C-alpha positions in Angstrom: 45.5 54.5 2.0 45.5 55.6 -1.8 45.6 53.4 -4.9 47.7 54.9 -8.1 47.3 52.8 -11.0 51.0 51.8 -10.6 49.9 49.6 -7.2 47.6 47.5 -10.0 50.3 45.4 -10.8 49.2 42.3 -12.6 50.2 39.9 -9.8 47.6 42.3 -7.5 44.8 42.0 -9.6 45.3 38.2 -10.5 44.9 38.2 -6.5 41.5 39.8 -6.7 40.2 38.2 -9.6 41.0 34.7 -7.6 39.4 36.1 -4.2 35.9 36.5 -6.4 36.3 33.7 -8.0 36.4 31.8 -5.0 33.4 33.8 -3.6 31.7 32.9 -7.2 32.4 29.1 -6.9 31.0 29.3 -3.3 28.0 31.1 -4.3 27.1 28.8 -7.0 27.4 25.7 -4.9 25.4 27.4 -1.9 22.7 28.1 -4.8 22.9 24.5 -5.7 22.8 23.3 -2.0 20.1 25.1 -1.3 18.3 24.6 -4.6 18.6 20.3 -3.9 17.7 20.8 -0.8 14.4 22.8 -1.3 13.1 19.9 -4.7 13.9 17.1 -1.6 11.9 18.8 0.7 9.2 19.6 -1.9 9.3 15.9 -3.0 9.1 14.8 0.5 6.2 16.8 1.1 4.3 15.7 -1.7 4.5 12.0 -0.9 3.4 12.8 2.9 0.5 14.6 0.5 0.0 11.5 -1.0 -0.6 9.6 1.8 -2.8 11.8 3.2 -4.9 11.6 -0.1 -4.7 7.6 -0.2 -6.4 7.9 3.2 -9.2 9.8 1.7 -9.2 7.4 -1.2 -9.8 4.6 1.1 -12.2 6.4 3.2 -14.6 6.7 0.4 -14.0 3.6 -1.8 -14.4 1.4 1.8 -18.1 2.4 0.9 -18.7 1.3 -1.8 -16.6 -2.4 -0.7 -19.1 -3.3 2.0 -20.0 -6.6 0.4 -16.8 -7.7 0.2 -16.2 -6.4 4.0 -19.1 -8.7 4.7 -17.3 -12.2 3.6 -14.0 -11.1 4.4 -13.4 -13.2 7.5 -15.0 -16.0 5.4 -12.6 -15.9 2.9 -9.9 -15.3 5.3 -10.8 -19.2 7.0 -10.9 -20.6 3.7 -8.1 -23.2 2.4 -6.0 -22.4 -0.7 -7.8 -25.0 -2.3 -11.1 -23.4 -2.0 -9.9 -19.6 -2.7 -8.5 -21.1 -5.8 -12.3 -22.4 -7.0 -13.1 -18.5 -6.0 -11.0 -17.3 -8.1 -11.4 -19.7 -11.0 -15.6 -19.2 -10.5 -16.3 -22.6 -9.8 -19.0 -24.3 -7.7 -17.8 -24.4 -4.2 -18.9 -26.0 -0.8 -17.9 -24.1 2.6 -18.9 -24.9 6.2 -22.8 -23.9 7.2 -21.6 -21.4 10.2 -20.9 -18.7 7.1 -24.2 -18.7 6.4 -25.1 -15.1 7.8 -22.0 -13.6 6.3 -23.3 -15.1 2.9 -26.6 -13.9 3.1 -25.7 -10.7 4.5 -23.4 -10.7 0.8 -26.1 -11.3 -1.2 -28.9 -9.4 0.5 -27.0 -6.4 -0.5 -26.0 -7.5 -4.1 -27.9 -6.6 -7.0 -29.5 -10.3 -8.8 -28.7 -12.8 -5.6 -30.8 -14.0 -3.2 -29.6 -15.1 0.0 -32.9 -18.1 -0.1 -30.8 -19.4 -3.3 -27.7 -21.3 -0.9 -28.2 -24.6 -1.7 -27.7 -26.0 1.8 -27.0 -29.6 3.0 -25.9 -31.4 6.9 -23.4 -28.9 7.9 -22.6 -27.7 4.1 -23.6 -25.2 1.9 -23.4 -25.1 -1.7 -22.9 -22.2 -3.6 -23.3 -22.2 -7.7 -21.1 -20.8 -9.9 -23.0 -17.2 -10.2 -22.6 -17.2 -7.1 -18.9 -17.4 -7.2 -18.5 -15.7 -9.2 -19.9 -12.5 -7.1 -17.7 -13.1 -4.7 -14.9 -13.2 -6.3 -16.1 -9.9 -8.4 -16.3 -8.1 -4.7 -13.2 -9.7 -3.2 -10.6 -9.0 -6.1 -12.3 -5.5 -5.9 -11.7 -4.9 -2.3 -7.9 -6.2 -2.8 -7.6 -4.0 -5.9 -8.0 -1.1 -3.7 -5.1 -2.4 -1.3 -3.2 -2.6 -4.9 -3.5 0.7 -5.8 -2.4 1.7 -2.0 0.6 -0.9 -2.1 1.7 0.0 -5.6 2.1 3.9 -4.6 4.0 2.5 -1.1 6.3 0.1 -3.4 7.2 3.4 -5.9 8.1 5.7 -3.6 4.9 8.3 -4.7 3.6 8.2 -1.3 5.4 8.5 2.1 6.1 4.9 3.3 6.1 5.4 7.0 2.5 6.8 6.7 1.4 3.8 4.7 2.7 1.4 6.8 1.3 2.8 9.6 -2.2 3.7 8.8 -2.8 1.2 6.4 -1.4 -1.7 8.8 -4.6 -3.0 10.1 -6.0 -3.2 6.2 -2.9 -5.8 5.3 -2.3 -7.3 9.2 -4.6 -9.5 10.5 -2.7 -11.0 13.7 0.7 -12.0 14.4 2.2 -13.5 10.8 -1.3 -13.4 9.7 -2.1 -11.2 6.6 -5.4 -10.6 5.2 -6.8 -12.7 2.4 -3.1 -14.7 1.9 -4.6 -17.4 0.9 -7.2 -15.7 -1.7 -4.1 -13.8 -2.9 -2.2 -16.3 -3.2 -4.6 -18.5 -5.4 -5.3 -15.6 -7.5 -1.8 -15.3 -8.6 -1.7 -11.5 -8.7 -1.5 -8.0 -6.1 2.0 -8.1 -6.8 2.5 -4.8 -4.8 0.3 -6.1 -2.0 2.7 -9.3 -1.5 6.1 -7.1 -1.4 4.4 -4.9 1.1 3.0 -7.3 3.2 6.5 -9.4 3.4 8.5 -6.4 4.3 5.8 -5.7 7.4 7.0 -9.3 7.8 10.6 -8.4 7.7 10.4 -5.5 9.7 8.4 -7.3 12.2 10.5 -10.6 12.7 13.6 -7.6 12.6 11.7 -6.4 15.7 11.1 -10.0 17.6 14.8 -10.9 16.8 16.6 -7.6 18.1 17.7 -8.4 21.9 16.6 -5.9 24.6 19.0 -3.4 25.6 20.3 -4.2 29.1 
């Protein structure tokens, strides 16, 4: 089949042009879709990488946070009023059963000594300096959590990985959360509060779901 110049009518040329335009539109759309998919994939990969970096960050920081870990269980058993005194760095009285934890804590803090703890019948009295040291290290411990929770809050790190890998750092048990009374007394750590609430909602939702017959 041969084509002569006379066969290229305006209608025929227009039809061919429309075909090329259609192919061009499809190609551009495919490129845009591919680019968007790649951007999304890169973003997800970046979020997962950030979550892994935060895991490494926690492993490194945990060595520095050892003093706070020594008294974490004690802080979690204190009342809101007692935690308020710690946050305000005021003199504090605690039960005698926390003596070993406090001795271990002050034993690794420069400038403090366990023999300075005033002991009465069943009560330990801590002075303002001792309470200030407790507040300093517990606040530093929670600041590390806040960094992790803030990455979760703003979607900088993969939320599922954060919730799975750091669950035990935020949750003490069923409906019990790490250092909750102290956090409330301090009035700060907003990202931790949001993460804790999200975990609460997820757990409550899981409990309320009816089993599949």
